[in-house]
N, C-alpha and C positions, 0 to 999 in steps of 0.2 A: 447568439448561440444560448442552449439551454444549459444550466449549472448541473453540475454532477454532485457537487458539495457546497452547500452554501451556510456559512455561520453567521450569526448576528447576535451582537450584545452578550457573548457567552461569558460566563464565570463557572469556573470550577475549582473546588478544593475537598482536599480529604480531612481536613481540619478546617473548622470554622475561622480559626483565627491566622489561618496561613493559607491565603488563596494562591492556586498554581498556575490558573489560566486565567485572564482578562482580556478578551479579543472583541473588538467594536464589529469588525467584519472582515472575513475573508471568504472569498468565492473562487471556485474551480470548475472551469467549464468541462464539459464532456470532450473526451479524449486528449485532454490535455495532460502534458506531461512536466510535474511540478517537482523541484528540489526543495525540500524543506531543511533549512540547517540551523544550528545553534549549538552552543557546548553542551557536553554531558549533563544531565541533570537539571536541564532548563526547562521541561515538559513536552517534550516532542512525542515520547512515546504514550504519553498521557492524551496528548492531542488526536494521535491516531486512533488510540481507545475510544474517545469521544466519536470521531468519524465512523468507527467500526460500531457505535452502538454499544461497545462493552461498558462504558461510561454514559452517564446521563448528565447533562449541564445542570447546574444548581440554580444557574438563572440564564435566560436568552435561549435560543436556538439553534439545533444541529438539524439541517434539513440533509437527507439522502438521497438522491434520485426522486426529488419532490414530495419527500414523507419526512415529517419532523420526528425526530426520535423519541422525544417527550410523549408523544401521542400515541406511540406503539405500546401494545403489550409484549411482554417478555417473548413470546413464542413469535409475533411478528416480525420482532427485529431480529431473533435468530434465524428466521427465514430470509429476511432481508439480506442479512450478511452473508447466509449461505448460499443463495441463490446468485447474488448480484455483487458480491465482492469475493476475491481473492486477498489472503493477509500472507504477506513473507515475515516471518519472526526473526528477532536477531538472533535467537538460540534454534532457529530452523524448525524445531519442534516435530521433526520426523518421528513416528512411532517405531521403534527399535526392532520390534519383531515382525515388521511387514517389510516385504521387499520396495524397492522404489517404486515397481510399477504399482504395486499397492497402495503404497502412500499417494501416489500421483492420482490415483482412480478414486480415491476415498472421497472427496466432495460429490462425485457424480453418483457415488453408493448411497450416498447421505440424502441427496437431493434430485429428484426426478427431473426438475427444470434443467440442471446443470448437466445431467445425462444427455437428455433430449438434445440440447444445444451442440454437445461435445459429438453426438451421434448422428448429426445432422446431413454429413456427407458421407456417411458410412457407418462401422461399428466403433463404439468406445475404444476397443484394443486398438484400430486403426489411428484414431484420434491421438491416442497416449503415444504410440509409436512414432506418429508424424511430428509431435511436439517434441518428444525426446530425440529424434533426429537432429531437429532444430538447436536443441540445448546441447547435442553432442553428448549425450549420456544413454543412447539406445542400445549401447553395448552393456551397461550395467543395469538394466531394468530388473533383472533377476536376483540383485544382490542386495543383502540387507545395507542400511545406513554404515554399520560398523567396518563393512567391507570395502567401503570407497572414499576418496579423498574429501577433504572438505569441499571444495570446490565442485565437486561431483553432487554433493548433499546439497549443496546451496541451489544448485541448477535443478534438482529434483524439488527442492522447495519452491523454486520459482514455478517449475510446470504443473505442480498442483495448484498453486495459486491461478494460474492462467488456464487450466482445463476447462471446458465448457463456456468459456468467453465471458467471464463476468464483466460487469460495465466497469468496475472499479478495483484497482489493485492498491494496497497500501503495503508499502515495504519499509521495515523498521530496523536500521543498520543493518542488511543483510550482507555487507561485504566486510563485517568488521575484523574478520578472523583471516582475511586474504592479504596477500601482498598486492602491491600496485599494480602489476601486471595483469593479474589474474582479476582485480577488481575492475579494472576498466573493461576488460574482456566480458565479464558478467553483466556490467549495465549494459554495454552494447548489446548482449544478446536479449536481455529483458525489454529493452527499448524496442528493439527489432519483432519482438514477438507480441508487443503489446499495442499494436498501432491503431487497434480500434478500441482501445480501453483508457481511461482515465488513469494515470499513475501518480501515486503521490509517494516520493522516495525520501526516507529522511536519513540525514547522515551529517556528521559533524566535520567530513571531510571533504572540503570546498574545491578540492582538484576535481569533482565531478560534475560542479556546476554547469559545465560547458555542454554537457550531452542532454541538457534540458531546457525545455521551451522558457521556461521562467523558472527563478528562484526566488524563495520566500525566506526571510531572516526572521524566526520565530521572535527573538528578543525585540525586534523593532515593532511587531503588531502586540505583544503580550505585555500589557500594562501592569500586571502583576510583577512581572520581572524587576520594576523599579527603574528601568532604563527605557522602557518603551514608550512610543508617541501613539498617538490615536489614527495612526496611518490605515487608510482603507486600501487592501491590498486585492485588487482584481487582476484581470487579464493583462499581461504586460506585452505591449504591442511599440511602445515607445521610447523605451530606454528608462521610464520612470517607474514610480510605484515600489521601490525596494528591490528590484528584483534583477537579474543578469540574464540577457538573452542567450540564445545559442550562439556559438561562436564556430 
């Protein structure tokens, strides 16, 4: 199978004297659903930023859909991220002056390719309403973010990431403000609506592991943490490689 994300001999630091990440190898397959966990402050968000091309490696390579981020110009990586990735931020980052509908459609307004994919079987409006129905927020589309619940804002953020069928979804602690029941409901909806997409879901809440095909402990692969080994984390199919399969 083809890799959606491939990391090799990665090193990254904000301060040269204090490396944040040192990862020998991490490979994530197309359409794979991966749960990435470790304690707060251990580099999970930084790793997602490297996967999204927001950060560039100091050394080593990050390959996204067959393209090495270090070989791309800023405009090229912006396009790669905008067309081929959806990002769910921990703080959601919905624009407060736009309705939920307008927030969801934004990637398609910014990138013609996303618009074309979203409109493949009809109009963009139909695609947004279809996705909103699946995420149970179709009755809130004309509301501003300030007029809906936290759970509805999170589902709108998920819809914005999913619209236009990007190949990769990166989710950074998107359930941190929800209680346990709403967290599990959100994760189920996200997975159900991303069947053809690679999903990397970051959290410190290991109660969510069982929803994913594979889990990766960042501390076990990050040598910069001081507790890591050099384990290569590949597709988990045999109960090895530091992960926990679907239960």
